[in-house]
N, C-alpha and C positions, 0 to 999 in steps of 0.2 A: 514525149507524151504519147501514150498508147491508147488511152481511153479518157474522155472527158465529157461527162453528161451530168444531168441534174443530181444523180445519185452518187457517183464515184468518179475519182480521177486516179488513173494509174500512170506512173512515170517510171521509166527505166533510167537508172543512174549508173554511170561508169566514171570512176575516178582514178587517174594516174597516181603513182606514188607521190605523196606529199600534197596532193591537191585537196581542196576544201569545198564544202557546200556554201561557205560564207554564212554569216550569222543570219538566222531566220526564225520565224515563229510559225508553228503549225496551227492553222486556223480550224482544222477539223481533226476528229479522232483519226488515227491512221494505223496501218499495219505495214511493217517492213518485211520483205521476203528476200533474204540474202541469196545471191547467185554465186557468191564466192565465200570462202572461209578466210578470215584474217582479222587484223586488229584495226580498231578505230580509236581516235583520240577525240573525246567529247569535251568541248569548251562551252561553259555556261556561266551565268552570274555567280554560281556556287563554286566555280573553279574548273579544274580539268580532271577528267576521269577516263580510265581506259574502257573500251568496249570491245567485245568479241562478236564476230559474225561467224555463223556456221551455215554452210550451204543448206538451204531448204528449211532451216529452223526459224520460222516466223516469230515476230513479237509485235505486241500492240501497245500503243501509247494514246493517252487522252489528248484532246485539243489543248492548246496553250503552251506546249513545250517550246522553249526558246533556247537555241543552241547553235553551235557550229560543229560540223563533223569533218575530221581530217583523216585521210587515208594514211595510216601509220605503218605502211608496208613498203617493200621494194617491188611490188607488183600491183597491177590494176585490181580494184575492188568494184564489184557490181551488185546492185540490189534493185528490187522493185519497191516503190513507195506507193501504197494504196490508201488514198484519202477517202474517208467515208463522209460525203457531203450531207446526206440525210438518209433516213430509213427507206428501204425499197418498198415497204408496205404501204 
């Protein structure tokens, strides 16, 4: 955890090959900023789907997402997870 305050939580994640986040639910809207380029395997109630990370290419998701994310590479994958707890305004 790099930042955790009433507005935002920033967590740096590093996953060795084959490791997983475990099943979880995102309670807040969030932005993921990849620090690595590679493949992810996304497991959810809808099934499995591939995901691609590109270094520096951020993406946004709304709260409520439930899934497990697996590093589907033979190298470490890293990203920042930025949870938006509430508006800064």
